[in-house]
Residue, then its C-alpha position, 0 to 999 in steps of 0.5 A: m500500500n506504500y505507493v498507492k496514494a489515496k485520491k480525494h477526488l475518488g473518495q478513497h480511504f483505505l481500510k487498515d483493519l483486516s478483521i473488519a475486512q474479513r467481516i465484510a467479505s463474509s457478509i456474502s456467504p454463498e452456498n453454491p458457486t457465485n459470481v461476485l463483483e467487487i467495486g473499487p478494490g483499491t489495495g485489495v484489503l477486501t479482495q484478499f479474503l474474497l479470493q480465499n472463498p472457493l465458491m466465489q468467482l470474483t471479478a473486480i472493477e477499479i477506476d484508479s490506474e495506480s491501484v490497478v497496477y498494485l492489484q495486478e502485482h499483488f493479486p495476479q490471479l484476480s480477474l480485474i477490469e480497469g474502468d468506472f462501474l457507473n459507466y461500465d456495460i454491466d450486460s457484458l459481465f458474467g455472460g448475463e448470469p446473476f452476480c453479487i456486488i460487494g465493496n468498500f464503496p467510495y462515499n462520493i458515489s455510493s448512492q449512484i452505485f445503488f441506483k445503477a444496481l437497481e437497474y439490474k435487480d433481477r440479476i443481483p441477488v445480494i449487495a453488501g458493503m461499506l459506505q458512509k454511516e448516514v447513507a447506510e442508515r438511510l438505505a435501511s431506515p424504516p418509514g417515519n424516520k428523517s433519514y428515510g428517502i427516495l433511495s430507501v423506498f426504491l431499494q426496499a421495494y425489491y430488497d430486504i436490507e440489514y444494517l450489519f455494523t458500524v466502523s470507526e473512522h480511525v481504521f482508515d488511511p487517511p481517516p474520513k471525517v465520518k463513521s462508516g456502516v456496513i449493510r447487506l441487501k438480499r433480493n426479495k420475491v417481488a418480481k414486479l410491483d403491483c402498479d405502473e413502476k414508472l409512475f411509482i418512481a415519479v410518485v416517490k420522487a415527487g413526494f420526497n422532493q417536497r417532503r415537508k408538504t403533505l402528499r396532497n400538495a406534493l403530488r398535485v402535479l401528477t393528478n389530472n383531477p384536483q378534486a380527487t382525494h385519498p386518505l394517504l394524501e394527508k400524510r408526508a412521504e417519509q410516513l409511507d412504506v412501499a405498499s402505501f406508495v404502490e397504493l398511492t401510485n394506483w390511485v394517481a393512475s386512476t385520476k388520469q383515466 
């Protein structure tokens, strides 16, 4: 790790505590051979433990060319892609087969990583990794909390989410200014929401974009009938679970008929 310099613009903070790296690696425990994609392996602190699991067919994607050179030297057996996960053609990975995602996700793009993963939710049964504690808590938050938001709803529609443990800022080089949290997402049995999924996305975004207002005001732009009413309109977006957003989406659709 001596000559890989952490780059602020890439959100790099290298984990030093091997016991924590091992805990994160073991958060995915496949019973059958499984394709695994590690995002942002950096200097391989997590990679070394993932490679030890004979059931994992590991591929890593790393944007930092300096880290790529380091990984190639220290883990020559690693299938490594030099590139940006956010811009990479996911369809070309693993021959279209399912794969799990794991990583110490860069704080500055962690939400974008999860938004992109959602596009491939039917191929990704498990996502596990470390990100900023506040963001990890937001993704796992139930309705009614201030941290509950758009991405919480979208992910919880298709995944069961567990907040596993908190990581101190002092086990990184350089140390970040915030604590980290490790979470695990497991795909639930929802193949498709019982509503128009594009309209569902619009309803959730409209609700949270004006989260201090009741949904009656926040969703006014989506309804064709201003006189139409529904009990959920008296609530705020942060009070609704996924099922309630589905119900509200169907109601909005009915106002357009």
